[in-house]
C-alpha positions in Angstrom: 60.5 27.2 55.2 59.2 25.0 58.7 60.6 21.9 59.0 57.2 20.1 58.0 57.8 21.1 54.5 61.2 20.4 54.2 60.6 17.0 55.2 58.0 16.9 52.7 60.4 18.6 49.6 62.8 16.1 50.0 60.6 12.7 49.9 60.9 10.6 47.1 57.4 11.3 45.7 58.5 15.3 45.8 61.7 14.7 44.1 60.0 12.9 41.6 57.4 14.9 40.8 60.0 17.9 40.6 62.1 16.0 38.3 59.2 16.0 36.1 58.6 19.7 36.0 61.7 20.7 34.9 60.6 22.4 31.7 57.5 24.0 33.4 57.2 28.1 32.6 56.7 30.2 35.3 53.6 31.1 33.6 52.1 27.5 33.2 52.5 26.9 37.0 48.9 27.7 38.1 47.5 25.2 35.2 50.2 22.6 35.8 49.1 22.7 39.8 45.9 22.4 38.7 46.2 19.9 36.6 48.2 17.9 39.3 45.5 18.1 41.8 43.2 16.7 39.5 45.0 13.5 39.2 45.2 13.1 42.8 48.2 14.8 44.2 48.3 16.1 47.0 47.8 20.4 47.1 51.2 20.3 49.8 53.0 17.9 47.5 52.4 20.0 44.6 53.1 23.4 45.8 56.5 21.9 47.3 57.3 19.9 44.0 56.7 23.2 41.7 58.3 25.5 44.0 61.5 23.0 44.0 61.6 23.0 40.2 61.2 26.8 40.2 64.1 27.4 42.7 66.5 24.6 40.5 65.9 26.5 37.7 66.8 30.0 39.1 69.8 28.4 40.8 71.2 26.8 37.5 73.4 29.7 36.6 74.9 29.9 39.6 75.6 26.0 40.4 75.3 24.3 37.3 73.6 21.2 36.7 74.2 19.7 40.2 71.0 21.7 41.0 68.9 18.3 39.5 69.9 16.7 42.3 69.9 19.3 45.1 67.0 20.6 47.7 66.4 24.0 48.0 64.5 27.2 49.8 64.6 30.1 48.4 66.4 32.1 51.8 69.1 29.5 51.5 69.6 30.0 47.5 70.0 33.9 47.9 72.9 33.2 50.5 74.6 29.8 48.7 78.0 30.7 47.1 78.8 29.9 43.5 79.8 26.9 42.0 83.0 28.7 40.8 83.6 30.1 44.9 82.7 26.9 46.3 85.2 24.8 44.0 88.2 27.6 45.0 87.2 27.3 49.0 87.7 23.4 48.5 90.8 23.5 46.6 92.2 25.7 49.7 91.7 22.9 51.8 92.8 20.0 49.4 95.7 22.1 49.2 96.2 22.6 53.2 96.2 18.8 52.7 93.5 19.1 55.5 91.5 15.5 56.2 88.0 16.6 57.5 86.4 20.0 57.7 84.0 21.7 59.7 81.9 23.9 57.6 80.2 26.3 60.5 77.4 27.5 58.3 76.3 25.0 56.2 73.2 26.5 54.5 72.4 24.1 51.7 75.5 22.6 52.0 76.5 24.3 48.7 80.5 24.7 50.2 80.6 21.6 51.7 79.6 19.6 48.6 82.4 21.4 47.1 84.9 19.9 49.5 83.4 16.1 49.8 84.0 16.1 46.0 87.4 16.7 46.8 87.5 13.5 48.8 88.0 14.9 51.8 85.6 14.4 55.2 83.1 17.5 55.9 81.0 17.9 59.3 78.4 20.7 58.5 76.4 22.5 61.1 73.3 24.2 60.3 71.4 26.1 63.2 68.0 26.2 61.4 66.1 22.6 61.4 64.5 23.1 58.1 67.9 24.1 56.7 69.6 21.4 57.8 67.3 18.9 56.4 67.7 20.2 52.6 71.5 20.1 53.4 71.8 16.6 54.7 69.8 15.6 51.5 72.3 17.8 49.5 75.4 16.1 50.8 73.5 12.6 51.3 76.0 11.6 48.2 78.9 11.5 49.9 79.6 9.1 53.1 82.5 11.4 54.3 79.7 14.0 54.8 77.5 14.6 57.6 75.1 17.7 58.5 74.8 18.3 62.1 71.6 20.3 63.4 72.9 22.6 66.0 75.1 25.3 67.3 78.4 25.2 65.4 80.8 26.8 67.6 79.5 24.7 70.8 79.4 21.6 68.7 83.3 21.8 67.5 84.3 20.6 71.0 82.6 17.2 70.0 84.0 16.9 66.4 87.7 16.4 65.3 88.6 18.4 62.5 91.7 20.1 60.8 89.9 22.4 58.6 87.5 24.9 59.2 85.2 27.2 57.3 82.3 29.8 57.7 80.2 32.1 55.6 78.6 34.0 58.2 75.5 35.1 58.0 75.5 38.7 57.1 71.4 39.8 56.4 68.8 40.6 58.5 65.2 42.4 58.1 66.7 45.5 57.2 68.9 43.7 54.7 72.8 43.2 54.2 75.2 44.0 57.4 78.9 45.3 57.2 79.6 45.7 60.8 81.6 42.4 61.8 80.3 42.6 65.1 76.7 41.6 63.5 77.8 38.7 61.7 76.1 35.4 62.7 78.3 34.0 64.1 80.5 36.8 65.3 83.4 37.3 63.0 85.9 38.0 65.7 85.0 34.4 67.1 85.4 32.6 63.9 88.8 34.3 63.4 90.2 33.3 66.6 89.4 29.4 65.4 92.7 30.3 63.1 95.0 29.0 65.9 93.3 26.0 66.7 93.2 24.0 63.4 95.6 23.6 60.2 93.7 25.8 58.0 90.7 28.3 58.4 88.6 29.8 55.4 85.9 32.6 55.9 83.7 33.8 53.4 82.9 37.4 54.1 80.9 40.1 52.2 83.0 42.0 50.0 82.8 45.7 52.0 84.3 44.2 55.0 86.5 46.9 56.5 90.1 46.4 56.2 90.6 47.1 59.5 88.5 44.0 60.7 91.6 41.9 58.9 94.0 40.5 61.1 97.6 41.0 59.5 98.5 37.4 59.8 95.7 36.0 56.9 95.5 36.0 53.5 92.2 38.6 52.0 91.7 38.1 48.9 88.6 39.7 47.3 87.2 37.8 44.2 85.0 39.3 41.3 83.5 36.9 38.8 82.6 38.9 35.1 82.5 42.1 37.2 80.4 41.0 40.1 82.4 41.1 43.5 81.2 38.6 45.3 83.4 38.2 48.5 86.2 38.4 50.4 87.9 35.0 51.3 90.4 35.0 54.2 92.7 32.7 54.7 95.0 31.1 57.7 97.4 28.5 58.0 98.1 26.5 55.3 94.9 27.3 53.8 96.8 30.7 53.0 98.9 31.1 49.9 100.5 34.9 51.6 99.6 37.3 53.8 98.3 40.7 52.9 95.8 41.4 50.5 94.7 39.5 46.6 92.3 40.5 44.1 91.4 37.1 42.2 89.5 38.5 38.7 87.8 35.6 37.0 85.9 36.2 33.4 85.0 33.2 31.9 86.7 30.2 32.2 90.3 32.3 32.7 91.4 33.2 36.4 93.8 36.2 36.7 95.5 37.4 40.6 97.1 40.7 41.6 98.6 40.9 45.1 100.5 43.8 46.7 100.7 46.2 49.3 97.6 48.6 49.6 99.4 51.7 49.3 97.8 54.6 47.3 98.6 55.5 43.8 99.9 59.2 42.8 97.6 61.1 40.7 98.1 63.2 37.9 96.8 64.9 34.5 94.6 63.2 32.3 95.6 61.0 29.6 94.6 59.5 26.3 93.3 56.5 28.3 90.9 55.7 31.2 91.2 52.5 33.2 88.3 51.7 35.3 89.7 48.8 37.9 87.9 45.7 38.6 85.8 46.1 41.7 87.9 43.6 43.5 91.1 45.4 42.4 89.3 48.5 44.6 87.8 46.5 47.3 91.3 45.1 47.6 93.4 48.1 47.7 95.4 47.4 45.2 95.2 50.5 43.2 98.3 51.4 43.5 99.7 48.3 42.8 98.3 48.3 39.5 98.8 51.5 38.4 102.5 50.3 38.7 102.2 47.8 36.7 100.0 49.8 33.8 102.3 53.1 34.4 99.3 54.7 35.3 98.2 57.3 37.8 94.8 58.0 39.2 92.7 61.1 37.9 92.0 62.2 41.1 93.6 61.2 44.5 89.9 60.4 45.2 88.7 58.8 42.5 89.5 54.9 41.5 90.0 55.8 38.1 93.1 55.2 36.7 94.5 57.6 33.2 97.6 56.5 31.0 98.7 57.7 27.3 99.0 54.7 25.4 96.6 51.7 25.4 96.8 49.1 27.9 95.2 45.3 28.0 95.0 43.9 31.4 92.4 41.8 33.0 92.3 43.7 36.0 90.6 47.0 34.4 88.3 47.8 31.5 90.3 50.8 29.0 88.4 54.0 27.5 89.9 55.8 24.7 88.9 59.5 25.9 87.1 61.1 22.7 86.8 64.9 24.8 86.6 66.2 28.1 83.5 68.1 29.0 82.5 70.5 31.8 79.9 68.8 33.5 76.9 70.7 32.3 73.3 69.2 30.9 73.4 71.9 28.0 76.8 71.7 27.1 76.6 67.6 27.2 73.2 67.6 25.4 74.6 69.9 22.2 77.9 67.6 22.3 76.0 64.7 22.2 73.2 66.1 19.5 76.4 67.0 17.5 77.7 63.2 17.0 73.9 62.1 16.5 73.8 60.4 19.9 70.3 59.0 20.6 71.6 56.2 23.4 74.3 56.9 26.3 75.8 55.0 28.9 76.6 56.8 31.7 79.8 56.0 34.4 79.7 57.8 37.6 82.2 58.0 40.5 83.0 60.7 42.4 79.8 63.0 41.9 76.2 63.5 43.4 74.7 63.2 39.9 73.0 59.9 38.8 72.6 58.4 35.6 68.8 58.2 36.0 68.8 62.0 36.8 71.1 63.3 33.8 69.7 60.8 30.9 66.0 62.5 30.7 67.6 65.9 30.8 69.6 65.4 28.1 66.4 64.7 25.4 68.7 62.2 23.3 67.2 61.5 19.7 70.0 60.6 17.2 71.1 57.2 16.2 74.5 56.5 17.8 75.2 55.3 21.1 77.9 57.1 23.5 79.2 56.6 26.8 79.9 59.2 29.1 81.9 59.3 32.5 81.1 61.7 35.4 83.9 61.8 37.6 86.3 64.3 39.4 89.6 65.3 37.4 92.7 67.2 39.7 89.7 68.2 41.9 86.4 69.5 39.5 84.0 67.8 38.1 84.0 67.1 34.6 82.6 64.7 32.1 84.6 62.4 29.8 83.1 61.2 26.4 84.7 58.1 26.1 85.1 55.0 23.7 85.3 51.5 25.1 88.7 49.7 23.9 
C-alpha cells in the first residue's frame, strides 16, 4: 500500500463507508462497488472502503471486535500478532513495572495497542510510511502512545524508555526466513539492547535455532490450539526464568512447562502413543514431559512418546495403539479393509512417505474412519493403527 492510499483508508469518509459494508459478502463486492459508484462515491474511495471491510473480517478471528475501529493492509495483517499473544507480551512489561515501552517494529500496531491498554506509554517505530499512517490511526485512542516513522535502532537515542519490544521481519520475496542474521532489524542487534533497559521482549519465529538464544534470557515457545505461533525471548525484569519454556493455550486455558532440554530415553512401544504439542517439541522439552508422564521415546530420533498406562496432559495428544503394522501399502490396505475403513487420517514423523502419496494407493471404500501413524520404532519404519483418546 502506498502512503496516499493509506491516508485515504484512514479518512473519515472511508472509515464510515467501510463500517457500512461490514456484512458485505466477498461474492457481492463487485455489485456493491458498482452501486456505490452510481451513488456518487469516488472509485478510489470505494475500493479502499471495500478492501478495509474485507480485511477487517479476515482479522476478526485473530483480533476480535477491535478490528471495527482499526485500519489494515494485507501485508500488515499477515504479520500482526494475534490478540491473545499481544496480551501476553503486554503483561510481561506490566509485570516488569515498565512505564514506557519502545516498539521497534510497530507494523499495524497490534502489540503497541496491547501495551497501551495496560496504561503504559508507547513509542511505536515503523519504517514504512504507509504502515505508519495506519498504525497512527490504530493507536489514536491512547494519548500515551505515538508512532514514529523512521529507523527504530537509530531513533532509540531520541527517546527515553525502560522497556523495548521487537518483532523483526522474517519474510522476503522467497518467503519466511529462519536465519537470525536475515532478520530486520538484525536479531543480534536487538538482543544486545537487553543490557540497556529494564525489560526486553522479542517475538521470533518458532524455528529459531536454540544456539541463537543467549543463555541469560528466557525463551518461551507459544502454541494456540495446536499451532506454534512464536518463540518469545525475554530479558531483564520481563523474564520469569532463564532457559526454555512452552506455553500451550487451548481455548481459555493456559498451561506451561519448563525445564532443561535434555533428550528423553527411548524404549519399546507401549499401549499408548503420545504426540507432544509443537511448542514442547520446539522448546526441546520432550525429556521434561517424558519424566512427568513416566513415558519414553518410541525411537531416539522421533518426537513421539509412548506409555503403558493412559495419561491426560495438555502438553500431548494421546492415542491408544490398536495394531502395529509393517509400513507396506498392501498390508495396510488389507488391514484397513478388514475393518471396513473408508476414511483414514494419516500422521507421519520420520518417514518419507506422505499422506498424499499413501491415501490414494490404499483404495479404501468402507464406512468407518481410522487413524494411521507412520513413523520409526526402534530404528525401523512402521505403521500404527491408533484410536484418539
